[in-house]
N, C-alpha and C positions, 0 to 999 in steps of 0.2 A: 587608322589606328583608333580614332575617336569612336567609330562604330563598334570596334571590338571592345573598348572599354564600357561602352553603354551595354552592350550584350552581357558582358561579364557582370556588371552591376545588377542587371535585370535578373540574371540566373541567381545571384546570391539573395537578392530580395525575394524571388519566387521560392527559393529553397528554404529560407527562413520562414516564410509564410506557411510553407507545408509542414514544418515541425512545431509552428507556434501552437501553444495549447490555450484552451479557453480559460477565462478567470476561474480561480479555484483549483487549477491543475498546474503541475510543474512537469518539465520534460526531463527524463533520464534516458539516456541512450536512445534518443529519437522516439521515445514513447511517452505519451502523456499519462500521468498518475494523478489521481484525486488526492489533494494535499491533506484532507481531513483523514483519509485512510492512512496515509504515510505518517502522519502525526500519532495515530493510534499505535502503529507498529514502533514508532520511535519511543513511545512511552514504555512499551515492553522492553526495548533495548536498554533504555536508561535504567530501568529496575534491575537489569542483569549486569550493569556496569559496562555495557558495550556502547559503541558510538551510535548516536541517533541519527547519523548521516543517512539521508534517504537512499542513496546508492547502495548502502550496506543493508538497510532493513528489508529491501525487496529480495534479499537472499536468505532471510531467516526461514529455514524449513522449506517446505513446498508450498508455493502460492500459485493461484490462478487469478488473473486479472482479466476483466472483460476487454475485448478488442474494440477497435475504433468503430467497427460496424455493428456492435450491440447497442441496445437501448441505454446502457449505462457505461459508456467507454471510460476506461481507466479506473474502474472500481474493483476492489478485491472481492472475489466471490468464494474463494476456497483458501483455507490456510491450515496446513498440517505441520505441527512442530511437536509431534508426539515423540517423547524420548530424546528431544534435542539436548537434554541435560544442560540447557542454557537458561531455561525460564525459571526464575526464582522470585520470592517475594510475593507481594500482592499483585493480583490481576488489576492493572490500571483501569480506572473508570472510562478512559478514553476508548476501551474496548466497544462502548456503546455507539462510537462514531462509525463503526464498520457496518453501516445499515444495509448494505447489499450482499453481506456475507451469508452464504447458504450452508457452508460446512465449516466447522471450527473444531479442530482436534489438537488439544494441548495436553492430553493425558501423559503420564510418565515423566512429569516434571516436578519441580519442588515449590509449588505455590504455597503460600501461607495466607491466613486471613479469610475473610468472607468473599463470596462472589459479588461483585459490585451489581447494584440494582440496575445500572445502565445497560447491563446485558439484555435487559427487557426491550431495548430499543431494536434489537436484531430481529425484526418481524419477519424477514425472509429466511431465517435460520432453520433448517430442518435436521441438522446433524450437530450435536454438541457432545464432545468428549472431553472431560476435565478429570483431573486426579481425584 
């Protein structure tokens, strides 16, 4: 019985190690996400009056996140929320934290104010669609 308990303990330790994320990342549904990217999406959600809960913001529009085998695992590279009819108010400056984003399509929403200068941090961006 002692051996069985030890094997069970080793299994759970090993399983938790497999899903453990590096510093700066958090785990949602057994996938590691970069916290700074999640915070940027949460800022959009807050502007809309929605929950900034990470598990919910990863479902805003269509998103692609780099897989664990890519050079930038857990980073968002594609976000389309065109016509989501959810995005209102100012584009938050946290958008500049999405530094691995290649495509950002947020047209047909109700943004107000200026485009934040932080959008210039998106050096890998090659598609930008805003209202």
